N, C-alpha and C positions, 0 to 999 in steps of 0.2 A: 505494500500500501503504499503509495507515494505519500500522503498525510503525515506519516508517522517520523519519529525522530528524524531527526537529520536527513531529510528526504528531500522532496522538489519545495515544499511551503517553505520549510525551514531555511533553504538556502534563499529563496526568494525573497521572504520577510526580512530576513538577515542585510541583504544585500542593499535593500529598500529601506531599510534603518525602519523598519517596524519596530516602534517603543516596547510594545508588549506580545506576546505570542502564548496563548495560553492551548495546550495539545490535552485533548483529554481523549482517552485511550482503551474504548470499553473492549479491544481485540485483543490486547496485550495479554499475554502467557501468564497466570499466576494472578496476581491482586493488579487488576487494572489502575493504572496509575494518571493522575494531572498532572502534567510538568507545564510549570511557567517559567519559558524564559524573557529577559533582559537588557538590558543593556547592550543593543546591537554595534556591530566595532564597522559593517558594511559587510564583511565576511561571515561572521558568527556571533551570536551572541554571549557575554560573558558571564551571563550569571544564570543560572539553572535550578530550581527548586522543582523537586517531587513529591509529590503528597499521594498515598493510597486513597481509591474508595474509599468514603467512611470518612472521611478528613475533612475539616475545615481548610479553604487556601485565600487568606486575604490577597486582593490583589494591589500593587503598588496606585502610588498617584498617579493620574489625578482621579483613579478610580477605586483608591483607598477607602471609600465606603460600603465598597463589594463584596461580600464574603460569600466564596462558592461553598454551598455547602454539598459534596457528594453523596451522602450519607442516603438522599433522596434519588438518587439515579439508578436507573437499573442496572441491576449484576452484569456479569461477563457475558458475552454472547457464546453460547456452543459453538463449536468449531463446525459442527453440522451444519449452523443456521447463518454461517457466513459463506 
């Protein structure tokens, strides 16, 4: 999948200096993560925070009032449904 970590979107967003990239990956093996990438350099992100589903993730400014509560998300998608 091209949207996953270090895929096409990651590269395009880092190159475009998109300040915040939140990746929610319900297809990941094991405990699905939410990954927050910030501080783009033009080629990559310098900061990465990974939080498993079920935990809260507070976004940085200017979205610092937003807390992503993944405990309300659906669980992992079974392999046979992908």
